[in-house]
C-alpha positions, -999 to +999 in steps of 0.1 A: -025-290-423-022-328-426-010-351-400+022-364-409+013-396-423-010-381-447+017-356-460+036-378-473+012-392-495+001-366-508+014-369-545+007-402-548-031-392-538-033-376-569-037-408-587-069-420-583-081-454-573-116-472-577-129-480-545-160-495-532-181-491-499-197-518-492-227-516-467-261-536-472-276-509-450-263-477-467-294-474-490-318-483-465-314-464-432-296-437-411-268-442-385-233-432-379-219-459-404-245-449-432-230-413-425-195-424-426-203-448-462-219-415-478-193-387-468-164-410-471-179-415-508-184-377-512-152-366-503-130-399-522-149-386-549-137-349-545-098-359-540-103-375-576-110-409-567-135-438-587-164-444-561-192-471-558-216-474-533-233-510-527-262-510-505-294-528-505-325-525-525-337-486-509-343-451-522-320-434-491-293-414-514-278-381-498-278-351-519-243-358-540-244-327-561-225-331-593-204-357-579-202-389-607-208-420-575-219-453-585-247-462-566-254-502-571-284-515-553-294-555-545-322-575-529-316-593-503-336-609-471-343-586-444-326-598-411-363-600-400-374-626-426-337-648-415-344-677-396-343-666-361-310-681-344-300-648-332-296-617-341-258-623-355-271-651-375-298-632-392-273-604-401-249-630-421-280-638-437-288-609-448-251-597-461-245-632-474-280-630-494-270-594-510-237-605-515-251-634-537-269-608-560-239-579-558-211-602-560-214-601-603-212-565-605-185-560-579-161-582-600-172-568-630-158-532-619-122-545-609-117-525-578-089-513-564-099-515-524-131-528-514-141-509-477-162-529-460-176-515-420-190-549-406-175-581-396-203-598-414-192-590-448-157-606-441-164-635-463-160-611-492-126-616-503-135-649-506-161-643-533-139-630-559-120-648-586-085-660-574-070-636-601-085-604-584-066-571-577-090-559-553-080-558-515-102-550-488-097-527-457-120-532-428-134-499-419-145-504-378-174-484-362-179-510-336-175-544-322-202-565-341-181-597-336-192-629-341-176-670-341-154-677-367-148-638-376-109-641-366-108-669-396-123-650-420-103-617-409-072-633-423-078-617-459-084-585-444-056-561-459-060-528-440-072-522-411-090-485-397-110-476-365-127-444-359-110-437-325-084-450-303-106-465-281-122-484-308-086-492-322-086-504-287-116-528-291-101-546-323-069-555-314-082-569-285-102-593-305-087-599-342-048-585-328-043-560-354-040-528-342-060-503-368-047-476-378-072-442-365-084-420-391-119-408-370-149-401-380-164-361-394-183-341-396-198-320-429-187-284-409-201-265-439-234-283-430-233-286-395-226-251-389-238-221-366-272-200-375-304-188-370-331-210-358-369-211-363-373-242-345-382-227-305-409-209-324-422-237-339-424-262-316-433-233-289-408-235-268-394-204-249-363-185-257-358-180-220-354-221-216-327-241-216-334-262-243-314-297-243-308-318-278-306-356-284-308-369-317-300-409-330-320-443-320-342-445-294-325-474-277-318-487-245-277-475-250-286-444-254-297-436-219-319-412-227-340-429-192-309-413-175-314-380-188-355-380-182-347-386-145-320-359-146-348-335-151-367-344-122-343-324-101-348-297-123-381-294-122-386-256-115-357-247-138-366-236-170-348-267-191-366-283-217-354-320-234-361-322-269-357-358-282-354-366-320-356-402-336-373-432-332-368-468-322-375-492-295-376-474-266-398-442-276-431-457-256-409-465-226-394-432-225-428-414-232-441-433-201-410-427-180-415-391-187-456-392-175-446-408-143-419-387-137-442-357-137-419-338-164-437-352-193-447-312-202-406-311-205-396-339-227-407-328-266-409-363-284-400-354-322-395-376-351-358-381-372-350-353-391-331-355-425-296-343-423-305-313-441-328-299-413-307-315-382-285-285-379-314-259-375-324-281-342-289-282-332-288-246-337-322-238-314-306-259-289-284-244-257-266-278-252-264-310-271-271-344-246-259-377-249-259-402-222-248-432-232-245-461-210-226-481-236-193-481-252-193-461-285-170-463-308-172-426-316-204-406-318-208-383-349-240-370-335-220-353-307-197-345-330-223-326-354-237-311-325-205-294-315-199-283-351-230-262-348-211-241-319-230-260-294-213-276-255-224-312-254-232-328-223-218-366-231-210-398-207-172-404-200-177-438-218-158-455-253-144-432-278-167-402-265-141-385-248-118-381-276-147-362-294-155-338-273-118-338-254-116-343-216-103-305-207-142-292-203-135-261-227-160-279-253-188-299-233-188-317-201-184-355-195-203-370-170-210-400-154-225-432-173-262-440-156-256-407-131-288-386-137-272-363-104-243-358-129-262-345-155-278-324-138-251-305-120-240-307-159-268-285-166-268-260-138-232-257-142-243-246-179-271-227-170-251-207-143-224-194-171-228-157-176-230-171-217-250-198-213-222-220-224-218-202-258-182-197-250-178-237-245-196-242-276-173-218-300-144-240-288-167-271-293-166-260-334-133-248-331-122-285-318-141-299-347-130-276-375-091-285-366-098-326-361-129-342-369-143-334-408-143-356-438-119-338-453-094-349-425-112-388-423-107-393-463-069-386-462-062-409-433-079-436-451-059-428-482-028-425-461-035-461-447-040-475-489-015-463-503+006-475-475-007-508-480-001-507-514+034-492-512+043-522-486+031-549-510+051-533-540 
């Protein structure tokens, strides 16, 4: 059932629009923003809209099936090749150099809407011709703010955010309160299943397996999870960490120095196509973030696989997991003892958390699918169209 804001525009949404989604990284890397762009592109196409995705020169593509989605790639100056005047400056250079090549194609397509994912792209409305009909939507997934972004934001027509927490962040900075569309999950791909991953990794069926998937950076708090394992030395608990990043070597060293190296399995990042098999092999997902995450797509994906999660009570994460304790356990950020207690709580349950996992999947099915996200986005775009007509 669609929320009230979506119902009122169901009929209108039968009239297809030409929508472009612009993010230089979408064809070059994996992550929450990239997942959101591709999944929304597929769902919007399924709903009858003409969709175009614009990214930097790269070969990353999801399986699009028979969908007719325009994928347009252009060269750019990578941020690490830009003058070192700060990371935000380098990202602006990256996106501005991309826009210089992409501008002609964007104008040629004469799109109804362009969806931007970062304030670094707020210059785009000023690149189009004066008589352009194209309007701009900012789809926020974080807080990549920089000096001058408030001025550039004046030409953004519609604001949407991926959580209530993120909406508050945007309102506080830009003085625009976005409509909340939430991120989603492909619940057909991320679903309960049998998995042979434990056998492949030689992990005993009796081991309580915690799984994390994502970038190995400090804000993800994985060093806290490793410290928690110190207090679980004598318990049959292991931690599978999937991904790569700047913190990988530090985490490996920490695990060895803490005497739990044998309990931590480091695994390269895997594609979305096989990631559900790894969640299915777990007893619980673990996401010990220590910074404000706007939503947490990886958390929602683990939940969709019918796994309870242990996650930090920070940012938009409680909106994903819920405060009731029925789908997972929220813990104080940066507190190893809280993680230890959560693991022991799940292990002590007669079903080792399976019931919470089933509740977790139901929560995602009910609230956080990409169909939900796409229809909420369309409702926001159509509302603006009617307001301006």
